[in-house]
TIFI-703747 format. One record per atom (N, C-alpha, C): x, y, z; residue in one letter; residue number from 0; atom name. Coordinates in nm, 2 decimals, always signed. Layout:
! TIFI-703747
+--------+--------+--------+------+------+------+
!     px !     py !     pz ! resn ! resi ! name !
+--------+--------+--------+------+------+------+
!      X !      Y !      Z !    A !  NUM !   CA !
...
+--------+--------+--------+------+------+------+
! end
This chain:
! TIFI-703747
+--------+--------+--------+------+------+------+
!     px !     py !     pz ! resn ! resi ! name !
+--------+--------+--------+------+------+------+
!  +0.06 !  -0.14 !  +0.03 !    M !    0 !    N !
!  +0.00 !  -0.01 !  +0.03 !    M !    0 !   CA !
!  +0.09 !  +0.12 !  -0.02 !    M !    0 !    C !
!  +0.05 !  +0.21 !  -0.09 !    A !    1 !    N !
!  +0.14 !  +0.36 !  -0.10 !    A !    1 !   CA !
!  +0.12 !  +0.41 !  +0.06 !    A !    1 !    C !
!  +0.20 !  +0.49 !  +0.07 !    G !    2 !    N !
!  +0.22 !  +0.58 !  +0.19 !    G !    2 !   CA !
!  +0.16 !  +0.71 !  +0.16 !    G !    2 !    C !
!  +0.09 !  +0.79 !  +0.23 !    A !    3 !    N !
!  +0.08 !  +0.94 !  +0.24 !    A !    3 !   CA !
!  +0.15 !  +1.00 !  +0.17 !    A !    3 !    C !
!  +0.14 !  +1.11 !  +0.08 !    E !    4 !    N !
!  +0.24 !  +1.24 !  +0.06 !    E !    4 !   CA !
!  +0.29 !  +1.30 !  +0.18 !    E !    4 !    C !
!  +0.36 !  +1.29 !  +0.20 !    L !    5 !    N !
!  +0.41 !  +1.42 !  +0.32 !    L !    5 !   CA !
!  +0.40 !  +1.56 !  +0.32 !    L !    5 !    C !
!  +0.43 !  +1.59 !  +0.20 !    W !    6 !    N !
!  +0.43 !  +1.77 !  +0.16 !    W !    6 !   CA !
!  +0.34 !  +1.76 !  +0.04 !    W !    6 !    C !
!  +0.26 !  +1.85 !  +0.08 !    N !    7 !    N !
!  +0.15 !  +1.90 !  -0.02 !    N !    7 !   CA !
!  +0.19 !  +1.98 !  -0.16 !    N !    7 !    C !
!  +0.36 !  +2.05 !  -0.13 !    R !    8 !    N !
!  +0.39 !  +2.11 !  -0.27 !    R !    8 !   CA !
!  +0.55 !  +2.08 !  -0.27 !    R !    8 !    C !
!  +0.60 !  +2.11 !  -0.43 !    R !    9 !    N !
!  +0.75 !  +2.08 !  -0.44 !    R !    9 !   CA !
!  +0.84 !  +2.17 !  -0.39 !    R !    9 !    C !
!  +0.93 !  +2.13 !  -0.37 !    D !   10 !    N !
!  +1.03 !  +2.26 !  -0.31 !    D !   10 !   CA !
!  +1.10 !  +2.33 !  -0.45 !    D !   10 !    C !
!  +0.98 !  +2.45 !  -0.43 !    A !   11 !    N !
!  +1.01 !  +2.55 !  -0.49 !    A !   11 !   CA !
!  +1.13 !  +2.62 !  -0.53 !    A !   11 !    C !
!  +1.20 !  +2.66 !  -0.37 !    H !   12 !    N !
!  +1.31 !  +2.71 !  -0.38 !    H !   12 !   CA !
!  +1.46 !  +2.63 !  -0.43 !    H !   12 !    C !
!  +1.43 !  +2.49 !  -0.41 !    L !   13 !    N !
!  +1.54 !  +2.41 !  -0.49 !    L !   13 !   CA !
!  +1.55 !  +2.44 !  -0.62 !    L !   13 !    C !
!  +1.42 !  +2.44 !  -0.67 !    S !   14 !    N !
!  +1.38 !  +2.46 !  -0.83 !    S !   14 !   CA !
!  +1.45 !  +2.58 !  -0.91 !    S !   14 !    C !
!  +1.41 !  +2.66 !  -0.77 !    A !   15 !    N !
!  +1.44 !  +2.83 !  -0.84 !    A !   15 !   CA !
!  +1.60 !  +2.83 !  -0.84 !    A !   15 !    C !
!  +1.66 !  +2.79 !  -0.74 !    R !   16 !    N !
!  +1.81 !  +2.78 !  -0.71 !    R !   16 !   CA !
!  +1.87 !  +2.70 !  -0.84 !    R !   16 !    C !
!  +1.80 !  +2.62 !  -0.88 !    H !   17 !    N !
!  +1.88 !  +2.53 !  -0.97 !    H !   17 !   CA !
!  +1.89 !  +2.57 !  -1.12 !    H !   17 !    C !
!  +1.78 !  +2.64 !  -1.14 !    R !   18 !    N !
!  +1.77 !  +2.75 !  -1.29 !    R !   18 !   CA !
!  +1.88 !  +2.85 !  -1.27 !    R !   18 !    C !
!  +1.94 !  +2.88 !  -1.16 !    T !   19 !    N !
!  +2.03 !  +2.99 !  -1.14 !    T !   19 !   CA !
!  +2.20 !  +2.92 !  -1.20 !    T !   19 !    C !
!  +2.16 !  +2.79 !  -1.20 !    W !   20 !    N !
!  +2.31 !  +2.72 !  -1.22 !    W !   20 !   CA !
!  +2.32 !  +2.74 !  -1.38 !    W !   20 !    C !
!  +2.26 !  +2.77 !  -1.47 !    G !   21 !    N !
!  +2.27 !  +2.79 !  -1.62 !    G !   21 !   CA !
!  +2.22 !  +2.73 !  -1.70 !    G !   21 !    C !
!  +2.22 !  +2.73 !  -1.84 !    H !   22 !    N !
!  +2.13 !  +2.67 !  -1.91 !    H !   22 !   CA !
!  +2.23 !  +2.52 !  -1.96 !    H !   22 !    C !
!  +2.33 !  +2.53 !  -1.92 !    D !   23 !    N !
!  +2.40 !  +2.37 !  -1.94 !    D !   23 !   CA !
!  +2.38 !  +2.28 !  -1.86 !    D !   23 !    C !
!  +2.29 !  +2.31 !  -1.72 !    L !   24 !    N !
!  +2.25 !  +2.19 !  -1.66 !    L !   24 !   CA !
!  +2.10 !  +2.16 !  -1.64 !    L !   24 !    C !
!  +2.03 !  +2.14 !  -1.77 !    P !   25 !    N !
!  +1.90 !  +2.12 !  -1.78 !    P !   25 !   CA !
!  +1.83 !  +2.00 !  -1.68 !    P !   25 !    C !
!  +1.73 !  +2.02 !  -1.63 !    A !   26 !    N !
!  +1.69 !  +1.90 !  -1.55 !    A !   26 !   CA !
!  +1.53 !  +1.93 !  -1.60 !    A !   26 !    C !
!  +1.47 !  +1.80 !  -1.57 !    V !   27 !    N !
!  +1.31 !  +1.75 !  -1.57 !    V !   27 !   CA !
!  +1.23 !  +1.81 !  -1.48 !    V !   27 !    C !
!  +1.17 !  +1.90 !  -1.48 !    D !   28 !    N !
!  +1.09 !  +1.90 !  -1.37 !    D !   28 !   CA !
!  +0.94 !  +1.83 !  -1.40 !    D !   28 !    C !
!  +0.94 !  +1.71 !  -1.33 !    I !   29 !    N !
!  +0.83 !  +1.60 !  -1.34 !    I !   29 !   CA !
!  +0.72 !  +1.65 !  -1.28 !    I !   29 !    C !
!  +0.60 !  +1.64 !  -1.32 !    D !   30 !    N !
!  +0.46 !  +1.68 !  -1.26 !    D !   30 !   CA !
!  +0.43 !  +1.59 !  -1.12 !    D !   30 !    C !
!  +0.44 !  +1.46 !  -1.17 !    F !   31 !    N !
!  +0.38 !  +1.34 !  -1.08 !    F !   31 !   CA !
!  +0.45 !  +1.20 !  -1.10 !    F !   31 !    C !
!  +0.57 !  +1.20 !  -1.05 !    L !   32 !    N !
!  +0.62 !  +1.09 !  -1.12 !    L !   32 !   CA !
!  +0.59 !  +0.93 !  -1.04 !    L !   32 !    C !
!  +0.55 !  +0.88 !  -1.09 !    L !   33 !    N !
!  +0.55 !  +0.73 !  -0.99 !    L !   33 !   CA !
!  +0.63 !  +0.64 !  -1.06 !    L !   33 !    C !
!  +0.71 !  +0.51 !  -0.98 !    V !   34 !    N !
!  +0.75 !  +0.41 !  -1.07 !    V !   34 !   CA !
!  +0.66 !  +0.31 !  -0.97 !    V !   34 !    C !
!  +0.59 !  +0.23 !  -1.09 !    E !   35 !    N !
!  +0.51 !  +0.15 !  -1.03 !    E !   35 !   CA !
!  +0.63 !  +0.02 !  -0.98 !    E !   35 !    C !
!  +0.59 !  -0.08 !  -0.91 !    Y !   36 !    N !
!  +0.67 !  -0.18 !  -0.85 !    Y !   36 !   CA !
!  +0.58 !  -0.27 !  -0.77 !    Y !   36 !    C !
!  +0.64 !  -0.41 !  -0.78 !    F !   37 !    N !
!  +0.57 !  -0.49 !  -0.71 !    F !   37 !   CA !
!  +0.68 !  -0.60 !  -0.70 !    F !   37 !    C !
!  +0.70 !  -0.65 !  -0.55 !    N !   38 !    N !
!  +0.80 !  -0.71 !  -0.49 !    N !   38 !   CA !
!  +0.96 !  -0.63 !  -0.54 !    N !   38 !    C !
!  +0.94 !  -0.54 !  -0.48 !    R !   39 !    N !
!  +1.08 !  -0.46 !  -0.52 !    R !   39 !   CA !
!  +1.16 !  -0.44 !  -0.67 !    R !   39 !    C !
!  +1.01 !  -0.48 !  -0.75 !    E !   40 !    N !
!  +1.08 !  -0.49 !  -0.87 !    E !   40 !   CA !
!  +1.00 !  -0.36 !  -0.95 !    E !   40 !    C !
!  +1.06 !  -0.24 !  -1.01 !    P !   41 !    N !
!  +1.01 !  -0.18 !  -1.10 !    P !   41 !   CA !
!  +0.92 !  -0.21 !  -1.25 !    P !   41 !    C !
!  +0.83 !  -0.21 !  -1.27 !    Y !   42 !    N !
!  +0.77 !  -0.25 !  -1.37 !    Y !   42 !   CA !
!  +0.68 !  -0.15 !  -1.47 !    Y !   42 !    C !
!  +0.70 !  +0.02 !  -1.45 !    A !   43 !    N !
!  +0.63 !  +0.07 !  -1.52 !    A !   43 !   CA !
!  +0.71 !  +0.24 !  -1.47 !    A !   43 !    C !
!  +0.70 !  +0.33 !  -1.56 !    I !   44 !    N !
!  +0.74 !  +0.46 !  -1.54 !    I !   44 !   CA !
!  +0.63 !  +0.53 !  -1.55 !    I !   44 !    C !
!  +0.55 !  +0.63 !  -1.49 !    I !   45 !    N !
!  +0.43 !  +0.68 !  -1.50 !    I !   45 !   CA !
!  +0.45 !  +0.84 !  -1.44 !    I !   45 !    C !
!  +0.44 !  +0.95 !  -1.53 !    D !   46 !    N !
!  +0.41 !  +1.06 !  -1.49 !    D !   46 !   CA !
!  +0.28 !  +1.14 !  -1.54 !    D !   46 !    C !
!  +0.19 !  +1.15 !  -1.39 !    Y !   47 !    N !
!  +0.08 !  +1.17 !  -1.39 !    Y !   47 !   CA !
!  +0.04 !  +1.31 !  -1.40 !    Y !   47 !    C !
!  -0.03 !  +1.35 !  -1.49 !    R !   48 !    N !
!  -0.07 !  +1.51 !  -1.52 !    R !   48 !   CA !
!  -0.25 !  +1.54 !  -1.54 !    R !   48 !    C !
!  -0.26 !  +1.62 !  -1.46 !    H !   49 !    N !
!  -0.38 !  +1.67 !  -1.48 !    H !   49 !   CA !
!  -0.47 !  +1.71 !  -1.60 !    H !   49 !    C !
!  -0.59 !  +1.71 !  -1.65 !    E !   50 !    N !
!  -0.63 !  +1.74 !  -1.77 !    E !   50 !   CA !
!  -0.61 !  +1.83 !  -1.78 !    E !   50 !    C !
!  -0.62 !  +1.91 !  -1.72 !    N !   51 !    N !
!  -0.58 !  +2.10 !  -1.77 !    N !   51 !   CA !
!  -0.43 !  +2.10 !  -1.76 !    N !   51 !    C !
!  -0.35 !  +2.01 !  -1.76 !    G !   52 !    N !
!  -0.19 !  +2.07 !  -1.78 !    G !   52 !   CA !
!  -0.15 !  +2.01 !  -1.95 !    G !   52 !    C !
!  -0.06 !  +2.06 !  -2.00 !    R !   53 !    N !
!  -0.04 !  +2.06 !  -2.17 !    R !   53 !   CA !
!  +0.05 !  +1.93 !  -2.15 !    R !   53 !    C !
!  +0.04 !  +1.85 !  -2.28 !    I !   54 !    N !
!  +0.13 !  +1.76 !  -2.30 !    I !   54 !   CA !
!  +0.17 !  +1.78 !  -2.45 !    I !   54 !    C !
!  +0.32 !  +1.77 !  -2.45 !    N !   55 !    N !
!  +0.41 !  +1.80 !  -2.57 !    N !   55 !   CA !
!  +0.48 !  +1.66 !  -2.61 !    N !   55 !    C !
!  +0.45 !  +1.57 !  -2.64 !    L !   56 !    N !
!  +0.52 !  +1.43 !  -2.68 !    L !   56 !   CA !
!  +0.68 !  +1.47 !  -2.73 !    L !   56 !    C !
!  +0.68 !  +1.55 !  -2.81 !    K !   57 !    N !
!  +0.86 !  +1.63 !  -2.84 !    K !   57 !   CA !
!  +0.91 !  +1.71 !  -2.74 !    K !   57 !    C !
!  +0.86 !  +1.75 !  -2.63 !    S !   58 !    N !
!  +0.93 !  +1.83 !  -2.50 !    S !   58 !   CA !
!  +1.05 !  +1.76 !  -2.47 !    S !   58 !    C !
!  +1.14 !  +1.82 !  -2.38 !    A !   59 !    N !
!  +1.24 !  +1.77 !  -2.36 !    A !   59 !   CA !
!  +1.20 !  +1.68 !  -2.25 !    A !   59 !    C !
!  +1.10 !  +1.71 !  -2.17 !    N !   60 !    N !
!  +1.03 !  +1.63 !  -2.02 !    N !   60 !   CA !
!  +1.01 !  +1.52 !  -2.08 !    N !   60 !    C !
!  +0.90 !  +1.51 !  -2.22 !    S !   61 !    N !
!  +0.86 !  +1.39 !  -2.24 !    S !   61 !   CA !
!  +0.97 !  +1.29 !  -2.32 !    S !   61 !    C !
!  +1.06 !  +1.34 !  -2.42 !    V !   62 !    N !
!  +1.18 !  +1.30 !  -2.45 !    V !   62 !   CA !
!  +1.28 !  +1.23 !  -2.34 !    V !   62 !    C !
!  +1.29 !  +1.30 !  -2.24 !    V !   63 !    N !
!  +1.40 !  +1.22 !  -2.16 !    V !   63 !   CA !
!  +1.30 !  +1.11 !  -2.06 !    V !   63 !    C !
!  +1.17 !  +1.12 !  -2.02 !    L !   64 !    N !
!  +1.09 !  +1.01 !  -1.95 !    L !   64 !   CA !
!  +1.07 !  +0.93 !  -2.06 !    L !   64 !    C !
!  +1.11 !  +0.91 !  -2.19 !    Q !   65 !    N !
!  +1.10 !  +0.79 !  -2.32 !    Q !   65 !   CA !
!  +1.22 !  +0.75 !  -2.31 !    Q !   65 !    C !
!  +1.34 !  +0.84 !  -2.27 !    R !   66 !    N !
!  +1.44 !  +0.75 !  -2.28 !    R !   66 !   CA !
!  +1.49 !  +0.72 !  -2.15 !    R !   66 !    C !
!  +1.44 !  +0.74 !  -2.05 !    L !   67 !    N !
!  +1.50 !  +0.69 !  -1.89 !    L !   67 !   CA !
!  +1.38 !  +0.54 !  -1.91 !    L !   67 !    C !
!  +1.27 !  +0.53 !  -1.98 !    G !   68 !    N !
!  +1.21 !  +0.43 !  -1.98 !    G !   68 !   CA !
!  +1.28 !  +0.29 !  -2.05 !    G !   68 !    C !
!  +1.32 !  +0.35 !  -2.18 !    D !   69 !    N !
!  +1.40 !  +0.33 !  -2.26 !    D !   69 !   CA !
!  +1.55 !  +0.23 !  -2.19 !    D !   69 !    C !
!  +1.59 !  +0.29 !  -2.14 !    R !   70 !    N !
!  +1.72 !  +0.28 !  -2.09 !    R !   70 !   CA !
!  +1.72 !  +0.16 !  -1.94 !    R !   70 !    C !
!  +1.56 !  +0.17 !  -1.86 !    A !   71 !    N !
!  +1.55 !  +0.09 !  -1.78 !    A !   71 !   CA !
!  +1.50 !  -0.01 !  -1.85 !    A !   71 !    C !
!  +1.45 !  -0.05 !  -1.96 !    I !   72 !    N !
!  +1.40 !  -0.14 !  -2.05 !    I !   72 !   CA !
!  +1.23 !  -0.14 !  -1.96 !    I !   72 !    C !
!  +1.19 !  -0.02 !  -1.93 !    L !   73 !    N !
!  +1.03 !  -0.03 !  -1.86 !    L !   73 !   CA !
!  +0.95 !  +0.06 !  -1.97 !    L !   73 !    C !
!  +0.84 !  -0.01 !  -1.97 !    P !   74 !    N !
!  +0.76 !  +0.14 !  -2.03 !    P !   74 !   CA !
!  +0.74 !  +0.21 !  -1.98 !    P !   74 !    C !
!  +0.68 !  +0.32 !  -2.04 !    A !   75 !    N !
!  +0.69 !  +0.48 !  -1.97 !    A !   75 !   CA !
!  +0.53 !  +0.52 !  -2.03 !    A !   75 !    C !
!  +0.49 !  +0.60 !  -1.94 !    W !   76 !    N !
!  +0.35 !  +0.64 !  -1.97 !    W !   76 !   CA !
!  +0.38 !  +0.79 !  -1.92 !    W !   76 !    C !
!  +0.28 !  +0.89 !  -2.00 !    I !   77 !    N !
!  +0.24 !  +1.04 !  -1.95 !    I !   77 !   CA !
!  +0.07 !  +0.99 !  -1.89 !    I !   77 !    C !
!  +0.02 !  +0.99 !  -1.76 !    V !   78 !    N !
!  -0.14 !  +0.94 !  -1.76 !    V !   78 !   CA !
!  -0.20 !  +1.04 !  -1.74 !    V !   78 !    C !
!  -0.32 !  +1.09 !  -1.80 !    V !   79 !    N !
!  -0.37 !  +1.22 !  -1.80 !    V !   79 !   CA !
!  -0.49 !  +1.14 !  -1.71 !    V !   79 !    C !
!  -0.51 !  +1.24 !  -1.58 !    Y !   80 !    N !
!  -0.63 !  +1.19 !  -1.49 !    Y !   80 !   CA !
!  -0.74 !  +1.31 !  -1.48 !    Y !   80 !    C !
!  -0.83 !  +1.30 !  -1.44 !    S !   81 !    N !
!  -0.93 !  +1.39 !  -1.41 !    S !   81 !   CA !
!  -1.02 !  +1.33 !  -1.29 !    S !   81 !    C !
!  -1.08 !  +1.43 !  -1.20 !    Y !   82 !    N !
!  -1.21 !  +1.41 !  -1.16 !    Y !   82 !   CA !
!  -1.31 !  +1.49 !  -1.11 !    Y !   82 !    C !
!  -1.41 !  +1.49 !  -1.05 !    P !   83 !    N !
!  -1.52 !  +1.56 !  -1.05 !    P !   83 !   CA !
!  -1.47 !  +1.66 !  -0.95 !    P !   83 !    C !
!  -1.46 !  +1.82 !  -0.94 !    M !   84 !    N !
!  -1.42 !  +1.89 !  -0.85 !    M !   84 !   CA !
!  -1.53 !  +1.97 !  -0.79 !    M !   84 !    C !
!  -1.51 !  +2.04 !  -0.71 !    D !   85 !    N !
!  -1.58 !  +2.17 !  -0.66 !    D !   85 !   CA !
!  -1.52 !  +2.26 !  -0.66 !    D !   85 !    C !
!  -1.59 !  +2.30 !  -0.79 !    E !   86 !    N !
!  -1.56 !  +2.46 !  -0.83 !    E !   86 !   CA !
!  -1.54 !  +2.61 !  -0.73 !    E !   86 !    C !
!  -1.61 !  +2.58 !  -0.64 !    T !   87 !    N !
!  -1.63 !  +2.70 !  -0.52 !    T !   87 !   CA !
!  -1.48 !  +2.67 !  -0.44 !    T !   87 !    C !
!  -1.45 !  +2.55 !  -0.44 !    A !   88 !    N !
!  -1.34 !  +2.57 !  -0.31 !    A !   88 !   CA !
!  -1.22 !  +2.60 !  -0.40 !    A !   88 !    C !
!  -1.13 !  +2.66 !  -0.29 !    L !   89 !    N !
!  -0.99 !  +2.72 !  -0.31 !    L !   89 !   CA !
!  -0.92 !  +2.65 !  -0.41 !    L !   89 !    C !
!  -0.90 !  +2.52 !  -0.37 !    W !   90 !    N !
!  -0.79 !  +2.48 !  -0.48 !    W !   90 !   CA !
!  -0.87 !  +2.36 !  -0.53 !    W !   90 !    C !
!  -1.03 !  +2.37 !  -0.59 !    A !   91 !    N !
!  -1.08 !  +2.26 !  -0.64 !    A !   91 !   CA !
!  -1.08 !  +2.14 !  -0.60 !    A !   91 !    C !
!  -1.12 !  +2.14 !  -0.49 !    E !   92 !    N !
!  -1.12 !  +1.97 !  -0.44 !    E !   92 !   CA !
!  -1.20 !  +1.89 !  -0.50 !    E !   92 !    C !
!  -1.12 !  +1.77 !  -0.51 !    P !   93 !    N !
!  -1.26 !  +1.64 !  -0.52 !    P !   93 !   CA !
!  -1.37 !  +1.60 !  -0.46 !    P !   93 !    C !
!  -1.47 !  +1.62 !  -0.54 !    I !   94 !    N !
!  -1.59 !  +1.56 !  -0.50 !    I !   94 !   CA !
!  -1.62 !  +1.39 !  -0.51 !    I !   94 !    C !
!  -1.71 !  +1.33 !  -0.48 !    E !   95 !    N !
!  -1.77 !  +1.24 !  -0.50 !    E !   95 !   CA !
!  -1.78 !  +1.20 !  -0.67 !    E !   95 !    C !
!  -1.74 !  +1.12 !  -0.72 !    G !   96 !    N !
!  -1.77 !  +1.06 !  -0.85 !    G !   96 !   CA !
!  -1.66 !  +1.00 !  -0.93 !    G !   96 !    C !
!  -1.69 !  +0.93 !  -1.06 !    P !   97 !    N !
!  -1.60 !  +0.87 !  -1.12 !    P !   97 !   CA !
!  -1.46 !  +0.94 !  -1.17 !    P !   97 !    C !
!  -1.33 !  +0.91 !  -1.11 !    W !   98 !    N !
!  -1.19 !  +0.90 !  -1.17 !    W !   98 !   CA !
!  -1.18 !  +0.88 !  -1.28 !    W !   98 !    C !
!  -1.15 !  +0.98 !  -1.39 !    K !   99 !    N !
!  -1.09 !  +0.89 !  -1.52 !    K !   99 !   CA !
!  -0.92 !  +0.95 !  -1.54 !    K !   99 !    C !
!  -0.88 !  +0.85 !  -1.68 !    F !  100 !    N !
!  -0.76 !  +0.83 !  -1.67 !    F !  100 !   CA !
!  -0.71 !  +0.79 !  -1.80 !    F !  100 !    C !
!  -0.62 !  +0.84 !  -1.88 !    R !  101 !    N !
!  -0.62 !  +0.81 !  -1.99 !    R !  101 !   CA !
!  -0.44 !  +0.84 !  -2.05 !    R !  101 !    C !
!  -0.38 !  +0.70 !  -2.03 !    P !  102 !    N !
!  -0.25 !  +0.66 !  -2.06 !    P !  102 !   CA !
!  -0.22 !  +0.71 !  -2.20 !    P !  102 !    C !
!  -0.09 !  +0.77 !  -2.22 !    V !  103 !    N !
!  -0.02 !  +0.85 !  -2.33 !    V !  103 !   CA !
!  +0.11 !  +0.76 !  -2.35 !    V !  103 !    C !
!  +0.08 !  +0.67 !  -2.44 !    P !  104 !    N !
!  +0.26 !  +0.60 !  -2.40 !    P !  104 !   CA !
!  +0.34 !  +0.67 !  -2.46 !    P !  104 !    C !
!  +0.49 !  +0.68 !  -2.39 !    L !  105 !    N !
!  +0.60 !  +0.75 !  -2.45 !    L !  105 !   CA !
!  +0.72 !  +0.67 !  -2.49 !    L !  105 !    C !
!  +0.68 !  +0.52 !  -2.48 !    N !  106 !    N !
!  +0.77 !  +0.44 !  -2.56 !    N !  106 !   CA !
!  +0.74 !  +0.30 !  -2.60 !    N !  106 !    C !
!  +0.82 !  +0.25 !  -2.70 !    D !  107 !    N !
!  +0.75 !  +0.14 !  -2.79 !    D !  107 !   CA !
!  +0.72 !  +0.01 !  -2.67 !    D !  107 !    C !
!  +0.77 !  +0.00 !  -2.55 !    L !  108 !    N !
!  +0.71 !  -0.10 !  -2.45 !    L !  108 !   CA !
!  +0.60 !  -0.05 !  -2.43 !    L !  108 !    C !
!  +0.54 !  +0.08 !  -2.41 !    A !  109 !    N !
!  +0.42 !  +0.10 !  -2.37 !    A !  109 !   CA !
!  +0.31 !  +0.07 !  -2.46 !    A !  109 !    C !
!  +0.37 !  +0.07 !  -2.58 !    R !  110 !    N !
!  +0.25 !  +0.12 !  -2.70 !    R !  110 !   CA !
!  +0.20 !  -0.06 !  -2.71 !    R !  110 !    C !
!  +0.28 !  -0.15 !  -2.62 !    K !  111 !    N !
!  +0.20 !  -0.29 !  -2.68 !    K !  111 !   CA !
!  +0.08 !  -0.28 !  -2.56 !    K !  111 !    C !
!  +0.05 !  -0.20 !  -2.48 !    F !  112 !    N !
!  -0.05 !  -0.21 !  -2.42 !    F !  112 !   CA !
!  -0.18 !  -0.09 !  -2.43 !    F !  112 !    C !
!  -0.31 !  -0.13 !  -2.46 !    P !  113 !    N !
!  -0.42 !  -0.05 !  -2.47 !    P !  113 !   CA !
!  -0.43 !  +0.07 !  -2.40 !    P !  113 !    C !
!  -0.45 !  +0.19 !  -2.47 !    S !  114 !    N !
!  -0.49 !  +0.31 !  -2.41 !    S !  114 !   CA !
!  -0.61 !  +0.37 !  -2.43 !    S !  114 !    C !
!  -0.67 !  +0.50 !  -2.42 !    G !  115 !    N !
!  -0.77 !  +0.54 !  -2.42 !    G !  115 !   CA !
!  -0.83 !  +0.55 !  -2.29 !    G !  115 !    C !
!  -0.91 !  +0.64 !  -2.25 !    Q !  116 !    N !
!  -0.99 !  +0.69 !  -2.15 !    Q !  116 !   CA !
!  -1.05 !  +0.58 !  -2.02 !    Q !  116 !    C !
!  -1.03 !  +0.57 !  -1.93 !    M !  117 !    N !
!  -1.06 !  +0.48 !  -1.85 !    M !  117 !   CA !
!  -1.13 !  +0.52 !  -1.75 !    M !  117 !    C !
!  -1.23 !  +0.44 !  -1.69 !    I !  118 !    N !
!  -1.26 !  +0.49 !  -1.56 !    I !  118 !   CA !
!  -1.17 !  +0.41 !  -1.45 !    I !  118 !    C !
!  -1.16 !  +0.45 !  -1.32 !    E !  119 !    N !
!  -1.07 !  +0.43 !  -1.21 !    E !  119 !   CA !
!  -1.06 !  +0.25 !  -1.20 !    E !  119 !    C !
!  -1.16 !  +0.18 !  -1.19 !    S !  120 !    N !
!  -1.16 !  +0.04 !  -1.18 !    S !  120 !   CA !
!  -1.09 !  -0.02 !  -1.29 !    S !  120 !    C !
!  -1.11 !  +0.01 !  -1.45 !    D !  121 !    N !
!  -1.06 !  -0.03 !  -1.55 !    D !  121 !   CA !
!  -0.89 !  +0.03 !  -1.56 !    D !  121 !    C !
!  -0.87 !  +0.14 !  -1.51 !    Y !  122 !    N !
!  -0.72 !  +0.16 !  -1.49 !    Y !  122 !   CA !
!  -0.66 !  +0.11 !  -1.36 !    Y !  122 !    C !
!  -0.71 !  +0.04 !  -1.30 !    V !  123 !    N !
!  -0.65 !  -0.05 !  -1.16 !    V !  123 !   CA !
!  -0.61 !  -0.15 !  -1.26 !    V !  123 !    C !
!  -0.70 !  -0.24 !  -1.34 !    R !  124 !    N !
!  -0.72 !  -0.36 !  -1.36 !    R !  124 !   CA !
!  -0.59 !  -0.34 !  -1.51 !    R !  124 !    C !
!  -0.58 !  -0.22 !  -1.58 !    W !  125 !    N !
!  -0.45 !  -0.19 !  -1.69 !    W !  125 !   CA !
!  -0.34 !  -0.19 !  -1.60 !    W !  125 !    C !
!  -0.34 !  -0.14 !  -1.49 !    L !  126 !    N !
!  -0.21 !  -0.12 !  -1.40 !    L !  126 !   CA !
!  -0.16 !  -0.28 !  -1.36 !    L !  126 !    C !
!  -0.26 !  -0.36 !  -1.33 !    E !  127 !    N !
!  -0.25 !  -0.50 !  -1.28 !    E !  127 !   CA !
!  -0.19 !  -0.60 !  -1.42 !    E !  127 !    C !
!  -0.27 !  -0.56 !  -1.54 !    K !  128 !    N !
!  -0.23 !  -0.62 !  -1.68 !    K !  128 !   CA !
!  -0.06 !  -0.61 !  -1.67 !    K !  128 !    C !
!  -0.04 !  -0.48 !  -1.65 !    I !  129 !    N !
!  +0.14 !  -0.45 !  -1.72 !    I !  129 !   CA !
!  +0.20 !  -0.50 !  -1.60 !    I !  129 !    C !
!  +0.15 !  -0.50 !  -1.48 !    R !  130 !    N !
!  +0.25 !  -0.59 !  -1.37 !    R !  130 !   CA !
!  +0.27 !  -0.75 !  -1.39 !    R !  130 !    C !
!  +0.14 !  -0.78 !  -1.43 !    A !  131 !    N !
!  +0.16 !  -0.92 !  -1.49 !    A !  131 !   CA !
!  +0.22 !  -0.99 !  -1.60 !    A !  131 !    C !
!  +0.21 !  -0.89 !  -1.73 !    D !  132 !    N !
!  +0.31 !  -0.86 !  -1.82 !    D !  132 !   CA !
!  +0.45 !  -0.90 !  -1.76 !    D !  132 !    C !
!  +0.47 !  -0.80 !  -1.69 !    H !  133 !    N !
!  +0.65 !  -0.78 !  -1.64 !    H !  133 !   CA !
!  +0.68 !  -0.90 !  -1.58 !    H !  133 !    C !
!  +0.60 !  -0.96 !  -1.48 !    E !  134 !    N !
!  +0.62 !  -1.07 !  -1.39 !    E !  134 !   CA !
!  +0.65 !  -1.19 !  -1.51 !    E !  134 !    C !
!  +0.55 !  -1.21 !  -1.59 !    S !  135 !    N !
!  +0.58 !  -1.32 !  -1.67 !    S !  135 !   CA !
!  +0.71 !  -1.34 !  -1.80 !    S !  135 !    C !
!  +0.80 !  -1.21 !  -1.76 !    K !  136 !    N !
!  +0.93 !  -1.19 !  -1.81 !    K !  136 !   CA !
!  +1.08 !  -1.30 !  -1.73 !    K !  136 !    C !
+--------+--------+--------+------+------+------+
! end
């Protein structure tokens, strides 16, 4: 079972500081990267992005994640997610209702699996299929 996130925001101070080091030291600011694993073995790299975010598969961030997956011999995706929100809340809090997920493959290993928008229960089964495929190798 995954543990709770300890901090609600990223370290903006380090991000700002890193940018002062110059253009010759680029880094990828990943929105919400998770490495799915089972029995201490990684089986997928997933960068989760809210549906309001932009996806550019030719951007440095996307290409770096694709190459990271290739080098690790793991499928890599950007997974776009959405959930019903209370639009009156300051931070648009989730409310009861279906979450949706749409995997966008970044490398050939990820393209072997079906994609398209899924409700949460289907998405969980999709993750389980990826894990089972990895375990069979």
